[in-house]
Structures are given as structure tokens and as C-alpha cells.
SERO-971995 format. One record per atom (N, C-alpha, C): residue in three letters; residue number from 1; z, y, x. Coordinates in pm, 1 decimal, decimal comma, m for minus. Each point is the difference from the previous one (the first is absolute). Layout:
# residues N
{"ala"; NUM; {Z; Y; X}}
...
This chain:
# residues 151
{"met"; 1; {449,6; 405,1; 209,5}}
{"met"; 1; {m59,1; 120,9; m50,6}}
{"met"; 1; {m122,5; 32,6; 85,2}}
{"val"; 2; {m105,8; 40,5; m68,0}}
{"val"; 2; {m122,2; 42,5; 67,2}}
{"val"; 2; {m27,8; 144,0; m38,6}}
{"ile"; 3; {m32,6; 81,6; 98,6}}
{"ile"; 3; {m40,3; 138,1; m22,9}}
{"ile"; 3; {m139,1; 15,5; 59,3}}
{"asp"; 4; {m93,7; 47,4; m82,3}}
{"asp"; 4; {m138,9; 11,0; 45,0}}
{"asp"; 4; {m67,9; 112,5; m76,0}}
{"gly"; 5; {m119,6; 31,5; 39,5}}
{"gly"; 5; {m80,3; 99,8; m68,4}}
{"gly"; 5; {m98,4; m67,0; m92,7}}
{"ala"; 6; {m88,7; 78,1; m58,4}}
{"ala"; 6; {m104,3; m51,9; m89,3}}
{"ala"; 6; {m119,4; 94,4; 6,1}}
{"asp"; 7; {m114,8; m52,5; m36,8}}
{"asp"; 7; {m121,0; 80,7; m3,6}}
{"asp"; 7; {m13,4; 74,5; m132,5}}
{"glu"; 8; {48,4; m61,2; m108,8}}
{"glu"; 8; {3,1; 63,2; m131,9}}
{"glu"; 8; {117,7; m55,3; m79,3}}
{"val"; 9; {54,3; 84,3; m88,4}}
{"val"; 9; {110,8; m39,1; m87,4}}
{"val"; 9; {m28,4; 56,0; m138,6}}
{"asp"; 10; {11,8; m84,8; m104,0}}
{"asp"; 10; {m19,1; 48,5; m136,8}}
{"asp"; 10; {135,9; 31,0; m62,6}}
{"pro"; 11; {3,3; 57,0; m121,0}}
{"pro"; 11; {127,9; 38,0; m61,9}}
{"pro"; 11; {95,9; m116,4; m24,2}}
{"lys"; 12; {m49,0; m123,5; m3,1}}
{"lys"; 12; {86,3; m116,8; m21,1}}
{"lys"; 12; {37,9; m66,0; 132,5}}
{"ser"; 13; {m23,8; 68,8; 110,9}}
{"ser"; 13; {32,0; m48,2; 135,1}}
{"ser"; 13; {m84,6; m118,9; 44,0}}
{"asn"; 14; {m115,9; m19,0; m61,8}}
{"asn"; 14; {m96,3; m97,3; 52,3}}
{"asn"; 14; {m70,8; 65,1; 117,7}}
{"leu"; 15; {m43,2; m82,7; 94,1}}
{"leu"; 15; {m50,8; 53,3; 126,2}}
{"leu"; 15; {m135,0; m58,6; 38,9}}
{"ile"; 16; {m71,8; 77,3; 81,3}}
{"ile"; 16; {m106,5; m54,7; 83,2}}
{"ile"; 16; {50,0; 13,0; 142,2}}
{"lys"; 17; {m1,6; m111,6; 71,6}}
{"lys"; 17; {38,4; m4,2; 140,9}}
{"lys"; 17; {m105,5; m79,2; 75,7}}
{"gly"; 18; {1,4; 13,6; 130,5}}
{"gly"; 18; {m91,1; m76,3; 84,1}}
{"gly"; 18; {m103,0; 84,2; 70,1}}
{"gly"; 19; {8,8; 131,1; m15,4}}
{"gly"; 19; {m94,9; 87,4; 67,4}}
{"gly"; 19; {7,2; m11,9; 151,3}}
{"gly"; 20; {115,1; m40,9; 50,6}}
{"gly"; 20; {15,7; m18,9; 144,1}}
{"gly"; 20; {m44,9; m136,9; 47,5}}
{"gly"; 21; {m32,6; m89,7; m93,0}}
{"gly"; 21; {m56,2; m129,3; 36,0}}
{"gly"; 21; {97,1; m116,3; 5,8}}
{"ala"; 22; {127,8; 22,7; m34,3}}
{"ala"; 22; {97,7; m109,7; 8,3}}
{"ala"; 22; {50,2; m39,1; m138,4}}
{"leu"; 23; {m87,7; 0,8; m99,8}}
{"leu"; 23; {47,3; m17,3; m136,7}}
{"leu"; 23; {62,7; m135,7; m26,1}}
{"leu"; 24; {m51,1; m106,9; 57,0}}
{"leu"; 24; {59,1; m132,3; m22,4}}
{"leu"; 24; {143,4; m5,2; 52,9}}
{"met"; 25; {19,9; 44,2; 122,4}}
{"met"; 25; {135,4; m1,3; 57,0}}
{"met"; 25; {92,5; 92,8; m77,8}}
{"glu"; 26; {m51,2; 119,1; m38,0}}
{"glu"; 26; {82,0; 93,5; m75,6}}
{"glu"; 26; {42,8; m59,4; m134,3}}
{"lys"; 27; {m91,1; m72,0; m65,7}}
{"lys"; 27; {33,4; m56,5; m130,9}}
{"lys"; 27; {99,3; m114,8; 14,8}}
{"ile"; 28; {m14,4; m80,0; 104,2}}
{"ile"; 28; {95,9; m108,6; 23,0}}
{"ile"; 28; {139,6; 57,3; 20,6}}
{"val"; 29; {12,0; 98,3; 86,3}}
{"val"; 29; {130,2; 59,6; 28,8}}
{"val"; 29; {58,2; 65,0; m125,8}}
{"ala"; 30; {m81,1; 77,5; m71,5}}
{"ala"; 30; {49,2; 68,5; m120,8}}
{"ala"; 30; {41,3; m99,0; m108,1}}
{"ser"; 31; {m76,0; m107,6; m15,9}}
{"ser"; 31; {29,4; m94,3; m108,4}}
{"ser"; 31; {129,0; m77,3; 22,8}}
{"tyr"; 32; {43,0; m15,6; 124,5}}
{"tyr"; 32; {123,5; m73,2; 28,9}}
{"tyr"; 32; {120,0; 91,4; 22,1}}
{"ser"; 33; {m19,0; 129,1; m16,4}}
{"ser"; 33; {111,9; 92,3; 20,1}}
{"ser"; 33; {77,5; 18,6; m129,9}}
{"lys"; 34; {127,2; 31,4; 13,1}}
{"lys"; 34; {81,2; 27,9; m118,2}}
{"lys"; 34; {m28,6; 139,3; m53,4}}
{"gln"; 35; {m29,4; 91,6; 90,7}}
{"gln"; 35; {m36,4; 136,4; m37,5}}
{"gln"; 35; {m124,1; 40,1; 76,6}}
{"phe"; 36; {m97,0; 57,4; m70,4}}
{"phe"; 36; {m122,7; 48,4; 61,5}}
{"phe"; 36; {m10,6; 148,6; m33,2}}
{"ile"; 37; {35,3; 81,5; 97,7}}
{"ile"; 37; {2,1; 144,7; m17,6}}
{"ile"; 37; {m125,0; 58,6; 64,9}}
{"val"; 38; {m69,9; 82,9; m76,4}}
{"val"; 38; {m124,2; 60,8; 46,7}}
{"val"; 38; {22,9; 149,4; 16,6}}
{"ile"; 39; {m43,0; 53,9; 113,7}}
{"ile"; 39; {12,1; 142,8; 26,7}}
{"ile"; 39; {m140,5; 56,8; 20,0}}
{"val"; 40; {m33,2; 101,6; m79,5}}
{"val"; 40; {m131,9; 63,1; 6,9}}
{"val"; 40; {13,9; 151,0; m16,2}}
{"asp"; 41; {m108,3; 71,6; 29,1}}
{"asp"; 41; {m3,2; 141,5; m34,7}}
{"asp"; 41; {m73,1; 14,3; m133,0}}
{"gly"; 42; {4,2; 117,0; m57,1}}
{"gly"; 42; {m55,1; 23,2; m132,8}}
{"gly"; 42; {m148,6; m28,3; m13,0}}
{"ser"; 43; {m73,7; 1,7; 109,9}}
{"ser"; 43; {m144,9; m24,7; m6,9}}
{"ser"; 43; {m32,0; m145,1; m35,6}}
{"lys"; 44; {95,8; m89,4; 11,8}}
{"lys"; 44; {m21,6; m142,6; m28,2}}
{"lys"; 44; {24,2; m34,9; m147,6}}
{"ile"; 45; {51,5; 93,7; m76,8}}
{"ile"; 45; {30,8; m23,6; m140,8}}
{"ile"; 45; {m125,4; 26,0; m83,7}}
{"val"; 46; {m37,6; m98,1; m81,5}}
{"val"; 46; {m118,7; 9,7; m84,5}}
{"val"; 46; {35,1; m44,3; m142,2}}
{"ser"; 47; {m77,9; 45,7; m96,2}}
{"ser"; 47; {25,0; m42,9; m137,7}}
{"ser"; 47; {m46,6; m143,8; m21,1}}
{"lys"; 48; {m108,4; m38,9; 68,5}}
{"lys"; 48; {m51,3; m137,6; m4,9}}
{"lys"; 48; {m45,0; m39,5; 139,6}}
{"leu"; 49; {31,8; m121,9; 39,6}}
{"leu"; 49; {m40,5; m49,1; 131,7}}
{"leu"; 49; {m151,5; m15,5; 8,4}}
{"gly"; 50; {m52,5; 12,0; 121,7}}
{"gly"; 50; {m140,2; m31,7; 22,4}}
{"gly"; 50; {m80,4; 103,6; 74,1}}
{"lys"; 51; {49,7; 120,7; 12,4}}
{"lys"; 51; {m73,8; 99,3; 78,2}}
{"lys"; 51; {m6,2; m44,2; 146,1}}
{"phe"; 52; {111,0; m52,6; 50,8}}
{"phe"; 52; {2,6; m58,3; 134,6}}
{"phe"; 52; {m67,5; m136,6; m8,6}}
{"pro"; 53; {m87,0; m33,5; 94,9}}
{"pro"; 53; {m66,8; m131,2; m5,1}}
{"pro"; 53; {101,6; m115,2; m1,0}}
{"leu"; 54; {m20,1; m93,6; m91,2}}
{"leu"; 54; {90,0; m113,9; m12,4}}
{"leu"; 54; {m34,5; m104,3; 105,9}}
{"pro"; 55; {92,5; m29,6; 93,0}}
{"pro"; 55; {m26,7; m102,1; 101,5}}
{"pro"; 55; {16,6; m140,9; m56,7}}
{"val"; 56; {m90,6; m87,3; 38,0}}
{"val"; 56; {6,6; m141,1; m36,6}}
{"val"; 56; {m21,7; m79,7; 127,8}}
{"glu"; 57; {99,0; m77,6; 40,6}}
{"glu"; 57; {m11,2; m80,7; 121,6}}
{"glu"; 57; {m68,1; m132,1; m34,2}}
{"ile"; 58; {m101,9; m33,6; 77,6}}
{"ile"; 58; {m77,2; m122,4; m25,0}}
{"ile"; 58; {m15,7; m77,7; 130,0}}
{"ile"; 59; {m19,4; m131,2; m12,2}}
{"ile"; 59; {m23,0; m78,7; 121,3}}
{"ile"; 59; {m140,3; 28,0; 51,7}}
{"arg"; 60; {m19,6; m23,6; 127,7}}
{"arg"; 60; {m127,5; 32,1; 63,3}}
{"arg"; 60; {m110,6; m97,9; m38,4}}
{"phe"; 61; {33,6; m128,5; m11,9}}
{"phe"; 61; {m100,5; m99,2; m35,6}}
{"phe"; 61; {m49,0; 27,8; m142,1}}
{"gly"; 62; {m127,9; 15,1; m17,0}}
{"gly"; 62; {m57,1; 26,0; m131,5}}
{"gly"; 62; {24,6; 140,8; m50,5}}
{"ser"; 63; {31,4; 92,5; 88,7}}
{"ser"; 63; {42,2; 134,1; m41,2}}
{"ser"; 63; {m107,9; 76,7; m76,9}}
{"glu"; 64; {m126,8; m21,3; 32,7}}
{"glu"; 64; {m107,2; 68,7; m73,7}}
{"glu"; 64; {m3,8; m48,9; m144,5}}
{"arg"; 65; {16,6; m131,9; m18,7}}
{"arg"; 65; {3,1; m56,1; m135,7}}
{"arg"; 65; {123,1; 49,0; m76,3}}
{"thr"; 66; {112,2; 9,6; 69,1}}
{"thr"; 66; {121,6; 50,7; m63,5}}
{"thr"; 66; {m21,2; 144,4; m43,4}}
{"arg"; 67; {m60,9; 79,9; 86,9}}
{"arg"; 67; {m28,8; 139,9; m35,9}}
{"arg"; 67; {m87,8; 6,4; m124,2}}
{"asp"; 68; {m102,9; m83,7; m5,5}}
{"asp"; 68; {m88,7; m2,8; m117,2}}
{"asp"; 68; {75,7; m39,3; m126,0}}
{"ala"; 69; {91,0; m97,0; 11,3}}
{"ala"; 69; {79,0; m43,6; m115,4}}
{"ala"; 69; {92,0; 112,5; m48,5}}
{"val"; 70; {56,7; 75,9; 92,2}}
{"val"; 70; {85,4; 113,7; m36,3}}
{"val"; 70; {m84,4; 103,7; m74,1}}
{"glu"; 71; {m116,7; 27,7; 51,0}}
{"glu"; 71; {m88,7; 97,6; m64,6}}
{"glu"; 71; {m39,0; m45,2; m141,7}}
{"arg"; 72; {m32,7; m128,1; m16,1}}
{"arg"; 72; {m34,6; m52,5; m132,8}}
{"arg"; 72; {118,1; 12,0; m97,3}}
{"leu"; 73; {120,4; m28,8; 48,6}}
{"leu"; 73; {118,9; 13,8; m83,9}}
{"leu"; 73; {14,4; 144,4; m46,7}}
{"leu"; 74; {m13,4; 93,5; 90,9}}
{"leu"; 74; {16,5; 140,9; m35,2}}
{"leu"; 74; {m101,1; 42,6; m106,1}}
{"ile"; 75; {m122,4; m46,8; 12,0}}
{"ile"; 75; {m102,6; 31,6; m99,5}}
{"ile"; 75; {38,3; m60,2; m135,1}}
{"arg"; 76; {46,8; m125,9; 0,4}}
{"arg"; 76; {44,1; m64,6; m124,8}}
{"arg"; 76; {115,3; 76,0; m65,3}}
{"leu"; 77; {85,8; 60,6; 82,2}}
{"leu"; 77; {114,7; 74,4; m51,9}}
{"leu"; 77; {m36,9; 141,7; m44,1}}
{"gly"; 78; {m127,1; 37,4; 16,1}}
{"gly"; 78; {m44,7; 129,4; m49,8}}
{"gly"; 78; {m11,1; 111,0; 101,7}}
{"tyr"; 79; {18,8; m29,5; 126,6}}
{"tyr"; 79; {m17,4; 102,7; 102,9}}
{"tyr"; 79; {m148,9; 19,9; 22,9}}
{"lys"; 80; {m45,3; 123,5; m13,2}}
{"lys"; 80; {m141,3; 32,6; 16,3}}
{"lys"; 80; {m32,6; 15,0; 148,0}}
{"met"; 81; {m93,6; m77,6; 47,3}}
{"met"; 81; {m45,7; 4,9; 139,4}}
{"met"; 81; {116,9; 7,5; 99,2}}
{"pro"; 82; {86,2; m100,8; m0,6}}
{"pro"; 82; {116,2; 4,0; 90,7}}
{"pro"; 82; {m44,6; m4,4; 146,1}}
{"lys"; 83; {75,4; 67,5; 83,1}}
{"lys"; 83; {m27,0; 1,1; 143,6}}
{"lys"; 83; {103,4; m89,3; 67,2}}
{"val"; 84; {m47,1; m107,8; 60,7}}
{"val"; 84; {86,4; m96,4; 67,8}}
{"val"; 84; {m47,6; m7,7; 144,7}}
{"tyr"; 85; {82,2; 51,5; 91,2}}
{"tyr"; 85; {m38,6; 7,1; 140,6}}
{"tyr"; 85; {96,0; m79,1; 87,2}}
{"phe"; 86; {m55,0; m62,3; 103,7}}
{"phe"; 86; {84,7; m56,1; 103,6}}
{"phe"; 86; {60,2; 116,3; 77,4}}
{"arg"; 87; {130,3; m4,7; 22,1}}
{"arg"; 87; {61,3; 101,5; 86,1}}
{"arg"; 87; {m55,0; m20,0; 140,0}}
{"ser"; 88; {m27,6; 107,3; 67,4}}
{"ser"; 88; {m59,7; m11,8; 133,2}}
{"ser"; 88; {94,6; 52,0; 107,0}}
{"ser"; 89; {m28,3; m43,6; 120,7}}
{"ser"; 89; {70,7; 47,7; 118,6}}
{"ser"; 89; {m105,3; 32,6; 103,7}}
{"ser"; 90; {41,3; 46,1; 114,2}}
{"ser"; 90; {m96,1; 37,0; 104,4}}
{"ser"; 90; {m80,8; m120,3; 49,5}}
{"ser"; 91; {53,5; m120,6; m18,4}}
{"ser"; 91; {m69,9; m120,0; 47,8}}
{"ser"; 91; {m69,3; m77,6; m111,8}}
{"gly"; 92; {m7,8; 57,6; m120,8}}
{"gly"; 92; {m63,9; m68,8; m112,3}}
{"gly"; 92; {92,6; m5,0; m119,8}}
{"lys"; 93; {8,7; m115,0; m65,1}}
{"lys"; 93; {88,9; m14,7; m114,9}}
{"lys"; 93; {144,5; m1,8; 46,9}}
{"tyr"; 94; {85,2; 71,6; m73,2}}
{"tyr"; 94; {141,8; 5,1; 32,0}}
{"tyr"; 94; {60,7; m139,2; m18,8}}
{"val"; 95; {80,6; m43,8; 96,5}}
{"val"; 95; {65,8; m130,3; m5,3}}
{"val"; 95; {151,0; 23,3; m5,6}}
{"thr"; 96; {65,5; m61,5; m99,6}}
{"thr"; 96; {144,4; 15,9; m16,9}}
{"thr"; 96; {75,7; m83,2; 103,9}}
{"asp"; 97; {131,5; 15,3; 1,5}}
{"asp"; 97; {84,2; m79,3; 89,7}}
{"asp"; 97; {m11,0; m149,0; m28,6}}
{"gln"; 98; {m35,9; m35,5; m124,4}}
{"gln"; 98; {m17,3; m140,7; m36,3}}
{"gln"; 98; {m145,3; m45,9; 16,5}}
{"gln"; 99; {m80,1; 83,2; 66,2}}
{"gln"; 99; {m140,8; m31,0; 29,2}}
{"gln"; 99; {m88,4; m3,8; m124,4}}
{"asn"; 100; {35,2; 79,6; m100,7}}
{"asn"; 100; {m79,0; 11,6; m122,2}}
{"asn"; 100; {m74,2; 133,0; m0,9}}
{"tyr"; 101; {m89,3; 16,2; m96,9}}
{"tyr"; 101; {m68,5; 127,1; m23,0}}
{"tyr"; 101; {66,1; 71,8; m116,5}}
{"ile"; 102; {m29,1; 129,3; m11,2}}
{"ile"; 102; {44,5; 77,2; m115,9}}
{"ile"; 102; {m122,4; 61,2; m67,7}}
{"leu"; 103; {m5,3; m19,7; m131,3}}
{"leu"; 103; {m97,4; 69,6; m83,2}}
{"leu"; 103; {69,8; 122,2; m58,4}}
{"asp"; 104; {m67,4; 112,9; 0,1}}
{"asp"; 104; {51,8; 119,0; m65,9}}
{"asp"; 104; {m79,4; 21,6; m127,9}}
{"leu"; 105; {69,9; 1,6; m112,6}}
{"leu"; 105; {m62,2; 17,0; m130,6}}
{"leu"; 105; {15,0; 145,3; m42,7}}
{"his"; 106; {m112,4; 68,1; m10,0}}
{"his"; 106; {m1,6; 141,0; m41,0}}
{"his"; 106; {m21,6; 4,0; m151,0}}
{"leu"; 107; {107,9; 18,8; m74,6}}
{"leu"; 107; {m3,8; m11,6; m146,1}}
{"leu"; 107; {21,6; 132,8; m71,3}}
{"asn"; 108; {49,8; 100,5; 68,4}}
{"asn"; 108; {36,1; 130,7; m55,5}}
{"asn"; 108; {120,5; m6,2; m92,9}}
{"glu"; 109; {3,2; m97,2; m91,2}}
{"glu"; 109; {114,3; m17,9; m88,7}}
{"glu"; 109; {5,1; m145,7; m44,1}}
{"ile"; 110; {115,0; m61,6; 16,1}}
{"ile"; 110; {15,9; m139,2; m42,2}}
{"ile"; 110; {27,0; m0,6; m149,4}}
{"gln"; 111; {m86,3; m69,3; m74,1}}
{"gln"; 111; {8,2; 1,5; m145,7}}
{"gln"; 111; {112,9; m87,8; m51,9}}
{"asp"; 112; {7,5; m124,2; 41,9}}
{"asp"; 112; {105,3; m93,1; m42,3}}
{"asp"; 112; {49,2; m72,1; 125,4}}
{"met"; 113; {110,4; 48,4; 51,7}}
{"met"; 113; {52,2; m48,3; 127,3}}
{"met"; 113; {28,8; m150,1; m1,1}}
{"asn"; 114; {61,9; m49,4; m104,7}}
{"asn"; 114; {34,6; m141,8; m6,0}}
{"asn"; 114; {m123,5; m88,3; m11,4}}
{"leu"; 115; {m95,3; 40,0; m81,2}}
{"leu"; 115; {m123,9; m76,2; m15,7}}
{"leu"; 115; {m77,6; m4,0; 132,0}}
{"leu"; 116; {m6,4; 112,9; 68,2}}
{"leu"; 116; {m68,0; 5,9; 129,3}}
{"leu"; 116; {70,0; m90,9; 100,8}}
{"tyr"; 117; {132,0; 8,6; 7,1}}
{"tyr"; 117; {77,0; m81,8; 94,3}}
{"tyr"; 117; {m22,2; m148,8; m26,2}}
{"gln"; 118; {11,6; m39,7; m125,7}}
{"gln"; 118; {m16,9; m141,9; m34,4}}
{"gln"; 118; {m141,0; m48,0; 32,6}}
{"gly"; 119; {m100,2; 81,7; m30,1}}
{"gly"; 119; {m137,7; m37,9; 28,2}}
{"gly"; 119; {m26,0; m15,8; 148,4}}
{"leu"; 120; {51,7; 93,2; 79,8}}
{"leu"; 120; {m18,5; m8,0; 145,4}}
{"leu"; 120; {70,8; m122,2; 57,8}}
{"cys"; 121; {118,3; m30,7; m51,1}}
{"cys"; 121; {75,9; m115,9; 49,6}}
{"cys"; 121; {m74,5; m131,2; m23,6}}
{"arg"; 122; {m83,9; m5,4; m101,3}}
{"arg"; 122; {m73,2; m123,3; m31,8}}
{"arg"; 122; {m123,0; m21,5; 88,0}}
{"ile"; 123; {m37,4; 98,4; 79,1}}
{"ile"; 123; {m119,0; m13,9; 83,6}}
{"ile"; 123; {36,0; m76,2; 127,4}}
{"val"; 124; {m69,4; m109,6; 22,9}}
{"val"; 124; {22,4; m78,8; 120,9}}
{"val"; 124; {m36,6; 85,2; 121,0}}
{"gly"; 125; {90,5; 5,6; 96,2}}
{"gly"; 125; {m21,2; 80,9; 119,6}}
{"gly"; 125; {84,7; 125,4; 1,7}}
{"val"; 126; {51,4; 41,8; m116,3}}
{"val"; 126; {90,1; 115,3; m5,0}}
{"val"; 126; {138,7; m46,7; 41,6}}
{"val"; 127; {57,2; 68,2; 97,0}}
{"val"; 127; {133,0; m34,7; 51,0}}
{"val"; 127; {106,7; 80,7; m72,1}}
{"glu"; 128; {m19,2; 132,1; m9,1}}
{"glu"; 128; {98,6; 86,6; m65,4}}
{"glu"; 128; {m66,9; 129,9; m39,4}}
{"ile"; 129; {62,7; 68,3; m95,3}}
{"ile"; 129; {m52,0; 124,8; m55,4}}
{"ile"; 129; {102,7; 109,5; 23,9}}
{"gly"; 130; {m46,4; 121,0; 28,2}}
{"gly"; 130; {88,2; 112,4; 29,8}}
{"gly"; 130; {64,5; 65,4; m120,6}}
{"leu"; 131; {3,3; m67,4; m114,0}}
{"leu"; 131; {74,9; 47,9; m116,0}}
{"leu"; 131; {141,3; m56,0; 7,9}}
{"phe"; 132; {97,1; 87,7; 3,1}}
{"phe"; 132; {140,7; m39,4; 1,2}}
{"phe"; 132; {55,6; 39,1; m136,4}}
{"ile"; 133; {m10,1; m94,0; m94,7}}
{"ile"; 133; {33,6; 25,6; m139,4}}
{"ile"; 133; {146,4; m35,5; m24,6}}
{"glu"; 134; {75,7; 96,6; m51,3}}
{"glu"; 134; {142,1; m17,8; m34,0}}
{"glu"; 134; {81,0; m57,9; 115,8}}
{"met"; 135; {m27,5; 46,1; 121,1}}
{"met"; 135; {72,6; m49,3; 117,1}}
{"met"; 135; {97,8; 103,0; 54,8}}
{"ala"; 136; {m33,2; 128,6; m9,2}}
{"ala"; 136; {85,9; 104,4; 57,5}}
{"ala"; 136; {124,3; 17,2; m85,7}}
{"thr"; 137; {115,3; m3,1; 65,2}}
{"thr"; 137; {124,4; 23,1; m73,4}}
{"thr"; 137; {30,4; 149,7; m9,3}}
{"lys"; 138; {m54,5; 76,7; 92,9}}
{"lys"; 138; {22,8; 144,4; 0,2}}
{"lys"; 138; {m114,1; 66,2; 76,8}}
{"val"; 139; {m46,1; 114,9; m50,5}}
{"val"; 139; {m100,1; 80,4; 70,0}}
{"val"; 139; {60,5; 137,3; 24,7}}
{"ile"; 140; {3,3; 39,1; 126,0}}
{"ile"; 140; {51,6; 131,6; 38,9}}
{"ile"; 140; {m120,0; 85,9; 38,6}}
{"ile"; 141; {m11,0; 115,5; m66,1}}
{"ile"; 141; {m113,8; 88,6; 22,4}}
{"ile"; 141; {49,6; 124,8; 71,5}}
{"gly"; 142; {m49,5; 20,7; 121,2}}
{"gly"; 142; {34,3; 119,4; 75,7}}
{"gly"; 142; {m87,1; 116,0; m43,9}}
{"glu"; 143; {63,5; 113,0; m31,2}}
{"glu"; 143; {m72,7; 119,1; m44,8}}
{"glu"; 143; {m22,2; 95,8; 117,6}}
{"asn"; 144; {m94,8; 91,0; m16,5}}
{"asn"; 144; {m34,6; 95,3; 107,0}}
{"asn"; 144; {116,0; 91,4; 37,5}}
{"asp"; 145; {90,0; 26,1; m93,2}}
{"asp"; 145; {113,8; 91,5; 26,9}}
{"asp"; 145; {116,6; m71,7; 68,5}}
{"gly"; 146; {m17,6; m129,4; 33,2}}
{"gly"; 146; {104,7; m74,8; 67,5}}
{"gly"; 146; {88,6; m78,3; m95,3}}
{"ser"; 147; {m14,9; 20,8; m129,0}}
{"ser"; 147; {78,8; m75,0; m96,9}}
{"ser"; 147; {m67,7; m134,3; m27,3}}
{"cys"; 148; {66,9; m83,1; m76,3}}
{"cys"; 148; {m61,7; m127,1; m38,7}}
{"cys"; 148; {40,6; m33,4; m142,0}}
{"arg"; 149; {m81,6; m83,5; m61,4}}
{"arg"; 149; {33,0; m50,1; m132,6}}
{"arg"; 149; {m18,3; m151,4; 1,2}}
{"ile"; 150; {66,6; m66,6; m91,1}}
{"ile"; 150; {0,0; m145,5; m1,7}}
{"ile"; 150; {m52,5; m48,3; m135,5}}
{"ile"; 151; {m91,1; m98,2; 6,5}}
{"ile"; 151; {m43,8; m65,5; m124,1}}
{"ile"; 151; {25,7; m149,4; 14,2}}
């Protein structure tokens, strides 16, 4: 069993994760667990994913070309002037535990989650995407009054 948080959760329990920079490891652990329970507060619940920047882990070699390919894909998928930024740290580009970079995709709203995921997976240099589609077995939402609800 894995218990973790999320950056965003939609009504079908799809998630954006990876805001902390460990999305590859988090996805590996979640994908091999029998139960993946997500605990969030109400501010993480959205009608459609995408307000939180979507993290995409990419290898460092050729990273500028990979970023350009991601941007071209987003334009082809209908995103108007997509913003694709390298995540930064105090020493420059943020480096993950696996020595990769993270691109943050500022989309405001993800139009077709599956199409976006499949397109990103086909780009050479992309390691993993922060979309956790149909992976959570339970989402527990903590409310301000101390109560919780489960979806």
C-alpha cells in the first residue's frame, strides 16, 4: 500500500503529481502497489487537471531539443502559446534524483489527458509524465472543519 499526496485531483481521481521533483520514483512506487491512496486538502480538487503545471521528466542530453519537441506537440494538440519551462533551482536547472531535468508545462487546463500523455510518451528524451491516470484506488479529501470525504 502506498499513501501519498497530489498536486491536483480531478473528479475521476486522476492526478497531477511531481511538483516536489520525484515524479519518476513516485510513479514507479505507485504503479507496483496494490493500493494507492491519495490524501489531499480541498484546494487540490479541480474539475479539470492542468491549473498546476504538469511536470515532465526528461533526460539531460538533448534537453533543449526535447523541450522544443514538447512545445511543438502542445501546439499541434491545440494549446495556444504553451509555456514550457525548465524547472529551476538555486544552482540552475533542477536535477532529479535520477539526474534528469523537469519541464513544467503551464497549460491552465488539460484538454485531452490521454492524447497528451500518449503524445508526450512518444517524444525521445521524455522519461515520465506527472499524469497519474486511473492509478489512485482511493482519494481522501481533508476538509477545513476537520472532516474528510472519500472519492
